[in-house]
C-alpha positions in Angstrom: 13.6 1.4 -10.9 13.6 -2.5 -11.9 11.3 -4.0 -9.7 11.8 -7.2 -8.5 9.0 -9.9 -7.8 6.3 -11.9 -8.7 4.2 -10.7 -11.4 1.2 -10.1 -9.3 3.3 -8.3 -6.6 5.0 -5.8 -9.4 1.4 -5.1 -10.7 0.2 -4.4 -7.1 3.2 -2.1 -6.5 3.0 -0.3 -9.9 -0.4 0.4 -8.7 0.6 1.9 -5.7 3.2 4.2 -7.1 -0.1 5.8 -9.0 -1.8 6.5 -5.4 -1.5 10.3 -5.1 0.6 12.0 -1.8 -2.2 12.8 0.4 -4.7 10.2 -0.4 -5.2 6.7 0.9 -6.8 3.6 -0.5 -7.9 0.8 0.8 -7.0 -2.9 0.3 -10.1 -3.8 -1.5 -9.8 -0.4 -3.6 -6.3 -2.1 -5.2 -7.7 -5.1 -5.7 -10.6 -3.7 -8.0 -8.1 -1.2 -9.6 -5.8 -4.0 -10.8 -9.1 -5.7 -11.9 -8.6 -8.4 -9.3 -11.6 -7.7 -6.9 -11.6 -11.0 -5.2 -7.8 -11.2 -4.5 -7.8 -8.7 -1.2 -6.0 -11.0 0.3 -3.4 -11.5 -2.1 -3.3 -7.8 -2.9 -2.3 -7.5 1.4 0.3 -10.0 1.2 2.1 -8.3 -1.9 2.1 -5.2 -0.3 3.4 -6.8 2.8 6.3 -8.0 1.0 7.2 -4.3 -0.9 11.0 -4.0 -0.3 10.6 -0.7 -1.8 8.9 1.3 1.1 8.4 4.1 1.2 9.2 4.8 -2.4 6.7 2.8 -3.3 4.2 4.2 -1.1 2.4 1.1 0.5 1.5 3.1 3.2 -1.1 5.1 1.5 -3.2 1.5 1.9 -5.4 1.6 4.9 -8.0 -1.1 5.8 -11.5 -0.3 4.7 -12.6 0.3 8.3 -10.4 3.0 8.6 -7.9 1.6 10.6 -4.0 1.5 9.5 -3.3 -2.2 8.9 0.3 -3.1 8.9 3.3 -1.6 7.3 6.4 -3.7 6.4 8.7 -0.7 5.8 11.4 0.4 8.3 9.9 1.5 11.5 6.7 -0.2 11.2 3.3 0.8 12.2 4.6 4.1 14.0 6.5 5.2 10.8 3.1 4.4 8.7 1.0 6.9 11.0 3.6 9.4 10.5 4.1 9.2 6.7 0.3 9.7 6.4 0.4 12.7 9.2 3.0 14.3 6.9 1.1 14.0 4.2 -2.0 15.9 5.8 -4.2 12.6 6.2 -6.2 12.8 9.5 -6.1 9.8 11.3 
């Protein structure tokens, strides 16, 4: 799959593909993992622009406080909740 987006978006999306099924990361975790620890908002924006959901599993990224945040894929936040539950994530 060839990812089309900005260099930063592609970096974020590639990282999302490494999050194992049944696990979640926070937006802050993602920012740190791509060596941009202060770019939490930019990470959230890149995730929000992910046109490849759920193939690129942005549903596995939640807020640091444990709340779901948003979901740009079809079905919105309800779909995100369903995907996480189907992977065994307790909400």
